[in-house]
C-alpha positions as CSV (number, residue, x, y, z in Angstrom):
1,X,-6.7,-39.6,4.0
2,X,-8.0,-36.2,5.2
3,X,-9.3,-33.7,2.6
4,X,-6.9,-30.8,2.2
5,X,-8.0,-27.4,3.1
6,X,-9.1,-25.2,0.2
7,X,-8.4,-21.5,-0.3
8,X,-9.6,-19.1,-3.0
9,X,-7.2,-16.3,-3.7
10,X,-8.8,-13.3,-5.5
11,X,-6.3,-11.3,-7.4
12,X,-3.0,-12.2,-9.1
13,X,-0.8,-9.3,-8.0
14,X,2.2,-9.4,-5.6
15,X,0.1,-10.4,-2.5
16,X,-2.1,-12.9,-4.3
17,X,0.7,-14.6,-6.2
18,X,2.9,-14.8,-3.1
19,X,0.3,-16.2,-0.7
20,X,-0.6,-18.8,-3.4
21,X,2.9,-20.0,-3.7
22,X,3.4,-20.3,0.1
23,X,0.1,-22.1,0.7
24,X,0.7,-24.6,-2.1
25,X,4.1,-25.4,-0.6
26,X,2.3,-26.5,2.5
27,X,0.0,-28.7,0.5
28,X,-3.1,-26.5,0.7
29,X,-5.4,-26.6,-2.3
30,X,-5.5,-23.1,-3.9
31,X,-7.6,-21.7,-6.7
32,X,-6.4,-18.3,-7.9
33,X,-8.7,-16.1,-10.0
34,X,-7.6,-12.9,-11.7
35,X,-9.9,-10.5,-13.5
36,X,-7.4,-9.5,-16.2
37,X,-7.1,-12.0,-19.1
38,X,-3.3,-11.4,-19.4
39,X,-2.7,-11.6,-15.6
40,X,-1.3,-8.1,-15.7
41,X,1.8,-9.5,-17.3
42,X,2.8,-6.4,-19.3
43,X,1.5,-3.6,-17.0
44,X,3.8,-1.1,-15.4
45,X,7.3,0.4,-16.0
46,X,9.6,-0.3,-13.1
47,X,9.6,-1.2,-9.4
48,X,12.0,-0.5,-6.5
49,X,12.3,-3.5,-4.2
50,X,14.0,-2.9,-0.9
51,X,15.5,-5.5,1.3
52,X,12.3,-6.4,3.2
53,X,10.7,-7.2,-0.2
54,X,13.7,-9.2,-1.3
55,X,13.5,-11.2,1.9
56,X,10.0,-12.5,1.0
57,X,11.0,-13.1,-2.6
58,X,13.8,-15.3,-1.3
59,X,11.2,-17.2,0.8
60,X,9.2,-17.7,-2.4
61,X,12.2,-19.3,-4.1
62,X,12.5,-16.7,-6.8
63,X,15.3,-14.6,-5.5
64,X,17.9,-15.9,-7.9
65,X,15.7,-15.0,-10.9
66,X,15.0,-11.6,-9.4
67,X,18.7,-11.0,-8.9
68,X,19.5,-12.0,-12.5
69,X,16.7,-9.9,-13.9
70,X,17.1,-6.7,-11.9
71,X,19.8,-4.2,-10.9
72,X,21.1,-4.2,-7.3
73,X,22.5,-1.1,-5.6
74,X,23.1,0.2,-2.1
75,X,22.7,4.0,-2.0
76,X,20.5,6.9,-3.0
77,X,21.7,10.3,-4.3
78,X,20.1,13.7,-3.8
79,X,20.7,16.1,-6.6
80,X,19.8,19.7,-7.4
81,X,17.5,20.2,-10.4
82,X,20.5,20.9,-12.6
83,X,21.9,17.4,-11.8
84,X,24.6,18.5,-9.2
85,X,24.9,15.7,-6.7
86,X,24.4,17.2,-3.2
87,X,24.5,14.1,-1.1
88,X,24.8,10.3,-1.4
89,X,23.4,8.2,1.4
90,X,23.9,4.5,1.9
91,X,20.6,2.6,2.1
92,X,19.8,0.3,5.0
93,X,19.8,-3.4,4.3
94,X,16.3,-3.9,5.5
95,X,16.3,-7.6,4.4
96,X,19.5,-8.4,6.3
97,X,23.1,-8.1,5.5
98,X,23.0,-11.1,3.0
99,X,20.7,-9.3,0.6
100,X,21.2,-6.0,-1.3
101,X,19.7,-2.9,0.1
102,X,17.7,-2.3,-3.1
103,X,17.0,-4.0,-6.4
104,X,15.3,-2.1,-9.2
105,X,13.6,-4.1,-11.9
106,X,11.0,-4.0,-14.7
107,X,7.6,-4.6,-13.2
108,X,6.5,-6.9,-16.0
109,X,9.6,-9.0,-15.4
110,X,8.8,-9.4,-11.7
111,X,5.2,-10.3,-12.5
112,X,6.3,-12.9,-15.0
113,X,8.6,-14.5,-12.4
114,X,5.8,-14.7,-9.9
115,X,3.4,-16.0,-12.5
116,X,5.9,-18.8,-13.4
117,X,6.2,-19.7,-9.7
118,X,2.4,-19.8,-9.2
119,X,2.1,-22.1,-12.3
120,X,4.9,-24.4,-11.0
121,X,3.2,-24.6,-7.6
122,X,0.2,-26.5,-9.0
123,X,-2.4,-24.0,-8.1
124,X,-5.5,-23.9,-10.2
125,X,-5.5,-20.5,-12.1
126,X,-8.5,-19.0,-13.9
127,X,-7.9,-15.7,-15.7
128,X,-10.6,-13.3,-16.8
129,X,-12.7,-14.4,-13.8
130,X,-14.3,-12.6,-11.0
131,X,-16.0,-13.6,-7.8
132,X,-19.6,-12.3,-8.1
133,X,-21.1,-13.5,-4.8
134,X,-19.8,-14.8,-1.6
135,X,-22.2,-16.7,0.7
136,X,-20.6,-17.6,4.1
137,X,-21.5,-20.0,6.9
138,X,-19.5,-21.0,9.9
139,X,-17.4,-23.5,8.0
140,X,-16.6,-21.9,4.7
141,X,-17.6,-19.7,1.8
142,X,-19.6,-20.6,-1.3
143,X,-18.5,-18.5,-4.3
144,X,-20.3,-17.9,-7.6
145,X,-17.9,-16.8,-10.4
146,X,-18.5,-14.6,-13.4
147,X,-18.4,-17.6,-15.7
148,X,-21.4,-19.1,-14.0
149,X,-19.5,-21.8,-12.0
150,X,-19.4,-22.2,-8.3
151,X,-16.9,-23.3,-5.6
152,X,-16.7,-23.8,-1.9
153,X,-13.7,-22.9,0.1
154,X,-12.5,-22.9,3.7
155,X,-11.1,-19.4,3.3
156,X,-11.1,-16.6,0.7
157,X,-8.1,-14.3,0.6
158,X,-9.0,-10.9,-1.1
159,X,-5.9,-9.7,-2.8
160,X,-7.7,-7.8,-5.6
161,X,-6.0,-4.5,-5.1
162,X,-6.8,-0.9,-4.3
163,X,-10.2,-1.0,-5.8
164,X,-11.1,-4.4,-4.3
165,X,-14.6,-5.4,-5.1
166,X,-14.3,-8.2,-2.5
167,X,-13.6,-5.7,0.2
168,X,-16.8,-3.9,-0.7
169,X,-18.7,-7.1,-0.9
170,X,-18.0,-8.1,2.7
171,X,-19.1,-4.7,4.0
172,X,-15.7,-2.9,4.5
173,X,-16.3,0.6,3.4
174,X,-12.8,2.0,3.3
175,X,-11.8,3.6,0.0
176,X,-8.5,5.1,-1.3
177,X,-8.1,8.8,-0.8
178,X,-5.9,11.0,-3.0
179,X,-3.0,12.7,-1.2
180,X,-2.8,15.7,-3.7
181,X,0.2,14.4,-5.7
182,X,0.5,12.5,-9.0
183,X,3.3,10.7,-10.7
184,X,4.4,10.3,-14.3
185,X,6.4,7.1,-15.0
186,X,8.2,5.8,-18.0
187,X,10.7,3.0,-18.9
188,X,13.7,4.1,-20.8
189,X,17.3,3.0,-21.7
190,X,19.7,3.3,-18.8
191,X,22.5,5.9,-19.2
192,X,25.8,4.3,-18.3
193,X,26.3,6.6,-15.4
194,X,23.1,5.7,-13.7
195,X,24.0,3.1,-11.0
196,X,21.5,4.0,-8.2
197,X,18.4,6.0,-7.6
198,X,18.9,9.8,-7.7
199,X,16.2,12.2,-6.5
200,X,15.9,15.9,-7.4
201,X,13.7,18.0,-5.2
202,X,12.5,21.3,-6.7
203,X,12.1,22.6,-10.2
204,X,8.8,22.3,-12.0
205,X,8.0,19.0,-10.2
206,X,8.1,18.1,-6.5
207,X,10.3,15.2,-7.2
208,X,12.2,13.9,-10.3
209,X,13.9,10.6,-9.9
210,X,15.0,7.4,-11.7
211,X,15.9,3.9,-10.7
212,X,18.0,1.4,-12.8
213,X,16.0,-1.8,-13.6
214,X,18.6,-3.8,-15.4
215,X,22.0,-3.5,-17.1
216,X,20.3,-1.7,-20.0
217,X,17.0,-0.1,-18.6
218,X,15.7,2.2,-16.0
219,X,12.4,3.8,-15.0
220,X,12.1,7.5,-14.5
221,X,9.4,9.5,-12.8
222,X,8.3,13.0,-12.0
223,X,5.9,13.9,-9.3
224,X,3.6,16.9,-9.4
225,X,0.3,18.1,-8.0
226,X,-2.5,15.9,-9.2
227,X,-4.7,17.1,-12.0
228,X,-8.1,16.1,-13.3
229,X,-7.3,13.1,-15.5
230,X,-10.0,14.1,-17.9
231,X,-8.1,17.3,-18.7
232,X,-5.0,15.3,-19.9
233,X,-5.6,13.6,-23.2
234,X,-3.8,10.2,-23.2
235,X,-2.1,11.0,-26.5
236,X,-0.3,14.0,-24.8
237,X,1.2,11.9,-22.0
238,X,4.7,11.8,-23.5
239,X,4.6,15.5,-24.2
240,X,3.4,16.3,-20.7
241,X,6.1,14.2,-19.0
242,X,8.8,15.5,-21.4
243,X,7.8,19.0,-20.5
244,X,8.3,18.4,-16.8
245,X,11.5,16.4,-17.2
246,X,13.2,18.8,-19.6
247,X,13.9,21.2,-16.8
248,X,16.3,18.7,-15.1
249,X,20.0,18.3,-15.8
250,X,22.5,15.5,-15.2
251,X,21.3,12.3,-16.8
252,X,17.8,13.7,-17.5
253,X,18.4,15.0,-21.0
254,X,19.4,11.6,-22.1
255,X,16.4,10.0,-20.4
256,X,14.0,12.7,-21.7
257,X,15.1,12.1,-25.3
258,X,13.4,8.6,-25.0
259,X,10.1,9.9,-23.7
260,X,8.3,9.8,-27.0
261,X,5.5,7.2,-26.9
262,X,2.5,8.3,-25.0
263,X,1.3,4.7,-24.7
264,X,4.4,3.9,-22.6
265,X,3.9,6.7,-20.1
266,X,1.8,6.1,-17.0
267,X,0.0,8.8,-15.0
268,X,-1.3,7.9,-11.6
269,X,-2.5,9.8,-8.5
270,X,-0.9,9.1,-5.1
271,X,-3.5,7.5,-2.8
272,X,-3.6,6.6,0.8
273,X,-5.8,3.9,2.4
274,X,-5.6,1.9,5.6
275,X,-8.6,-0.3,6.6
276,X,-9.3,0.4,10.2
277,X,-10.5,-2.4,12.4
278,X,-10.5,-6.0,11.4
279,X,-9.3,-7.0,7.9
280,X,-11.7,-9.9,7.7
281,X,-15.3,-10.7,7.8
282,X,-16.0,-14.3,8.7
283,X,-13.8,-16.4,6.4
284,X,-12.9,-13.7,3.9
285,X,-9.7,-11.8,4.7
286,X,-7.9,-8.9,3.0
287,X,-4.2,-8.8,2.0
288,X,-2.0,-6.3,0.2
289,X,-3.5,-3.2,-1.5
290,X,-7.0,-4.4,-0.7
291,X,-6.1,-3.6,3.0
292,X,-3.7,-0.7,2.7
293,X,-1.9,1.5,0.2
294,X,0.5,4.3,0.5
295,X,2.2,6.8,-1.9
296,X,5.5,5.5,-3.3
297,X,7.6,8.0,-1.4
298,X,9.2,5.1,0.6
299,X,8.9,2.5,-2.2
300,X,7.1,0.1,0.2
301,X,3.8,-0.7,-1.5
302,X,4.8,-4.0,-3.0
303,X,7.0,-4.8,0.0
304,X,4.1,-4.5,2.4
305,X,1.9,-6.7,0.1
306,X,4.6,-9.4,0.0
307,X,4.9,-9.2,3.8
308,X,1.2,-9.6,4.2
309,X,1.3,-12.8,2.1
310,X,4.3,-14.2,4.1
311,X,2.7,-13.5,7.5
312,X,-0.8,-14.7,6.6
313,X,0.4,-17.9,4.8
314,X,2.7,-18.7,7.8
315,X,-0.1,-18.3,10.3
316,X,-2.5,-20.4,8.2
317,X,0.1,-23.1,7.6
318,X,1.0,-23.4,11.3
319,X,-2.6,-23.3,12.7
320,X,-4.9,-26.3,13.0
321,X,-7.9,-23.9,13.4
322,X,-8.8,-21.2,10.9
323,X,-11.0,-19.0,13.0
324,X,-11.8,-15.4,13.9
325,X,-9.0,-15.3,16.5
326,X,-6.4,-16.3,14.0
327,X,-7.4,-13.8,11.4
328,X,-7.6,-11.1,14.0
329,X,-4.1,-12.0,15.1
330,X,-2.9,-11.6,11.5
331,X,-4.4,-8.1,11.5
332,X,-2.9,-7.1,14.8
333,X,0.6,-8.3,13.7
334,X,0.4,-6.5,10.4
335,X,-1.2,-3.2,11.5
336,X,1.6,-2.4,13.9
337,X,4.0,-2.5,10.9
338,X,1.8,-1.1,8.1
339,X,0.5,2.0,9.9
340,X,3.9,3.6,10.5
341,X,4.9,3.0,6.9
342,X,1.6,4.4,5.5
343,X,1.8,7.4,7.8
344,X,5.5,8.1,7.0
345,X,4.9,7.8,3.2
346,X,2.0,10.3,3.4
347,X,4.0,12.7,5.6
348,X,6.9,12.8,3.2
349,X,4.6,13.8,0.4
350,X,2.8,16.3,2.5
351,X,6.0,18.1,3.4
352,X,6.6,18.6,-0.3
353,X,3.1,19.9,-0.9
354,X,3.4,22.3,2.0
355,X,6.9,23.5,1.0
356,X,8.2,22.7,4.5
357,X,12.0,23.4,4.2
358,X,13.0,22.3,7.7
359,X,11.2,19.0,7.6
360,X,13.0,16.1,9.2
361,X,13.0,14.0,6.1
362,X,16.2,12.0,6.9
363,X,15.0,11.3,10.4
364,X,11.6,10.1,9.4
365,X,13.0,7.9,6.6
366,X,15.7,6.5,8.9
367,X,13.3,5.6,11.7
368,X,10.9,3.9,9.4
369,X,13.5,2.0,7.4
370,X,15.2,0.8,10.6
371,X,11.9,-0.6,11.8
372,X,11.6,-2.6,8.6
373,X,14.9,-4.5,9.4
374,X,12.9,-6.5,11.9
375,X,10.9,-9.5,10.7
376,X,7.3,-8.6,9.8
């Protein structure tokens, strides 16, 4: 009996969890390490999952649970700051006609669904653990972990996020760059009339929007110019978000009334990053936010990460040889899809920053989303 190939996955977010599930399905031995003791099971407020993300979640075998836990809808509304609906646009079904255009859900709920699937796959999971050193040769990677143990693997997949220490450890110097915008997010009860994402442009924020995440919940967000985080005391987060949100009408007064706990409000800068050149060094390869990130103006961050996992796992499962050519082919296949999404996401925000009134927002969004209908 041949010895199964071994893979170390660094990071238990969307990309790391997904690639673990898919590799285990093919009988590959996978260790997954995650730096956070709680596997990030409670972090975040909400997430918007468009069809191309749902397509991968269906491949992972978790679509039914996602559908039951989230809130599906098929359009987006554009409103004035006072809440007047100016336009409603049907969303493209980027995952195919047999999936909803969009599902909103609570981010912790999605993470728990993926955690359960990883556990069920039989992968070996170690929480509160980091990879401290990676020593490569032509056949594999020897890894020393933060708990003093060691392991040897045929491949290491670095899915440890935007600030990836693995990316830096293999000599890739790319770092996230702020785009000039920041977002306030909060989870809140869903007003009965909220049945889709609505976006208001203008007012004291660049964008004010919300997305239903279940029959009873939503997450709301306002986007402004980024500020020095040190100048905003965490205990004032609810007050700051409430101040911005209070200028908006429609469903916003009901939402704003629930922005009371600063510990439940998240403040994050928009970042942009795309690793140029190869996404691997030897037998260590990047996936997800470790390779690319974009502001959430197109709601494609998690979707791109899930697609990376699907493509990489598929190529590894189908190939008898895990070599430089295979990992370069993975990069070449993904960069053609990732770059337009990153660029479009940044451009949409830049138009807001620059106050460009005649920007072709519908055209750019339409072209980008149409591309995403194709398989990654």
